[in-house]
N, C-alpha and C positions, 0 to 999 in steps of 0.2 A: 564820292561823298564830296559835299561841299564844304566850302572852306569853314572851319571852326575857328572864332576870334581866339586870339590869345589868351592863355590863363595867364593872370597877375603872377608874380613872383612868389608870395606866399602861398599859393595852390601850387605850382610848378613844386616847391620844395617838398610840401606834403605828399606830393605823387612820387617823388622822387625817393623820400624814404619809405614808403608802402614798398616799394618795388624792390629798393636796396635788400630788403629783408626777404625777397622772394627768389634769390640766386645767386650763385657764387660770382666772382667777380670776371670767372672767365665765360661763365654764362652772359654777363651783360655784354662783352666785347663781342663775343659772338653774333646777340642778336642787334647790337649796334650796327656790325658789320651787313646784317640781313638786309637792315632796314635804311642802310646807306647814310647811316648816323657816324660822325667822324668825330673821335674823343680825344681833342688836344687840350683837354684841362690840365692835365699835369696833376690831377688829384689821386690819391688812393683809397681813401674812403667811398666804398660802393655809389652810396647817397648822393655824396657829394660830385661823382662823376656824371651821373645820372643829371643831376641838378644842372650843373655845366653845359651838359650838352644840350638839354631841351631849351634851356634860355637861348643858346645860340641858334638851334633850329625855329624857334619863333621869330627872333629877330631877321633871320634870313628869308622865312617864308612869310611870314606876316599872319601866321594862324599856328592852331594848335595840331593840326592832322597829324605831324609826324609823329608828335607825343601820342596820338591815340592811334597810331597803326602800330608803334612800337609797344604798347601794352597789349593790344589783340595779339599780336607774334609772341609776346615774354611770357604771359599769362595764358597762352591756349589751353584748354583743358587737356589736352589730350597729353601735356609736360605733367600733369599732376596725376596720373592714373595710378590708383592705389594710395592716393595722399589726397582724398578727398576732403578732409578736414582742415590740410594746409592750404587746398585753393579755396575754399569758403571763407576760412581767416583773412588771406589775401584781397579775394574779392569784396569783403565787408567793409576791410578798410580804406580800400580804393574808393568805394561807394558812398563812405561817409564823406569823403571829400569831393567827389564829382556830383552828387546830388546837390549839392550849394549851387553847381552850374547846371541843374536840370539834366545830367545825364546821368546813365546808370549801368553799369557792365553787367551783363546778365551770364547765367550758367552756362550758356551755349558759345558765351566768348565773343557775343556782340554787343555794342552800344545801343541803347536806346534813350531816346529822350524821355523824359519823366518832369512831373511839376517840380520846381525848384524848391528846394528848404530854404525857409528863412533864416532858420536858427542851427546851430550846432547842436542842440539836443535832440530837433526834430530831423536833422540830419544822420545823427548818431543812430536814433529809435528807428527811423524806417531803413537803415543800411542792416541793423541787427538782422531780421528776416524772424520768422516764426520760431524756428527751432532755437534760436539763442534767446529769445525771448523766454520760451520754456525752460531751457537749462536751469534759472537760477529757481524755479518752482519746483525742481525734483520729482518732474512729471514720472507718472508711473510707467514702467517699461512695457506694459500691454496696449498702452496709447501707439507706442512707435510699432509694434507688431503689426498692428493691423493698417497703417497710413504711411508707412517709411517711404515707400516710391511715390507718394504725391506728395509729401513735403519737400522729396527731393527734387522732384521737379517744379515745388512752388504752386502746385494746384491745391490751394487750401481750401476750396470749394469741396473738392471731393475729398480732400484728406479728413475733414471734419465727419462727414458723411462716414466713408470707410471705420473711423475709429469710433464712431456710434454704432455702427455695426458691430463691431467685433465686440462690443461692452453687452450687447444682447446674446451673442453667440457665446462668450464666458457663462453667462447665466446659465445657458441652456447647457454646457458643458458638464457645469459646477452642479446644477439640479439633475439633467438627467431627463430634463421635460421638454418635448419638441413644442413650443409654441412661439409666440412672437408680440413684441408690442406689448399694451395694457394686458391682453390676456395671458402673456406669459408671467408679468408680474404680479398677477393678481393670485395665479395659481402657487409660484414659487414662493411668494413672501405673503400668505394668507397668515393671519392671525391664527385662525382655530388650526390649519392643517398645514403648516408651514414645511416647503422642502429645503430652505436654507434659513439660518438664524444666526446673530452675530451677537445675541443676550439669550438670557434665561425665559422672559415672557412672562416674567413672575408677577412684576410690577406695572403700575400704570404708567410709570415714566418709560419704563422698559416697551412695554406695548406700543405707547406714542412714538418713541424712536423708530420702532421696527415699521409703524406706519408710515411715517415722514419718511425713512430711507425709499420706502415703496412708492410714495408719490413723486420724489425725486426722480427715480428712476422712470416712472409713467410719464414724467414732465419732459424728460429727456426725448424720449420717443416722440411726443406729442410737439414739443416746440425745434429741435433739431433735426431730428431724422425725417421726419413726414414731410415738416417743409422742404429740405432740402431734396427729397426725392421727387418732389411734385413741384416745386417753383423753379422761376428761370435761373440761371446761373449771373445773369445781369445784375440783380437785386442783391448779390453778394457783397458784403461790406469789407471784404478782405483780411489782413494779418490781424487786426485788432480783434475782428471777432473771432477767429479762428484758436488765436491763442487765448482766448477768454473761455469759449466751448471746449477746447483740449484741455483745459485746466480743469473745468467743470467733470468732464469724463473720468480724468484722472481721479480726482476724488473719490468717484463714484467704483473705481475700480479699489482703491485703498480699503474703502469699506467692505468691498467683497473678499478682499485676503481676510477679512476678519470672520467671513460667515463659516459655518461648519452644516454639514449635510443632516438633516434629521433623519435617521433610519426608521421606517414603517411607519411612518407619522405619529411619532410619540407625543406632539404638542397636542394637547386635545381641550378646547376651550378654554386657552390661556394657561395649561397648567404646566407646570414643569417637567422635567425628565425624571 
């Protein structure tokens, strides 16, 4: 690895505070030794120890290479087997700092160059990742059911594709009708002979709501699943698109939660049960 320019003292302090929360004092001492870093700081607080050692290292080596090497060994993914959420928390906190310098620490424990963030807001938003963006939106568990592996791999293109496929599979499971795409929606959510309903279809307002939901489902297939199945991945816009698409799919799942199956096609020409 070529020499990385030294970080400014504020950056070193921010990195030290993140790392101080990622292990015990004994862990820190062990990894200092493994990375040939000598702690002569006299400090007792974990982050202050790390901060002092890192600052001294930069003065000695004229680079941040030993800091980056320490991070790779100290935050190695294998240290967090069974504690994935803890690893992701530390990684995201670290990336909120590093992205301001054009660096990113990946899930695989390797650093990559990335576009440098220009503001703190941009750095924090980019470091959050899709899962953290989805969390405040109370995303439906059926979304994660079908795309959890892809989200963990940060494969957002295929995460949305699998989540959309999962939505239509759930419609088949609820209705018992084996079809796909617009044909499935037309059969399941027909106003005259529906298989699934979430209202009585007795008023024009209820019929319009029913039709509108069916159109949203068909739009999901036409605007999301079909283009993803046939379009090149290079055209994908990344995390922002993924979070928005998955939120739409989550909303559609919530509407499906309200649906009930109509036995023996009891709705006829808009009439109630």
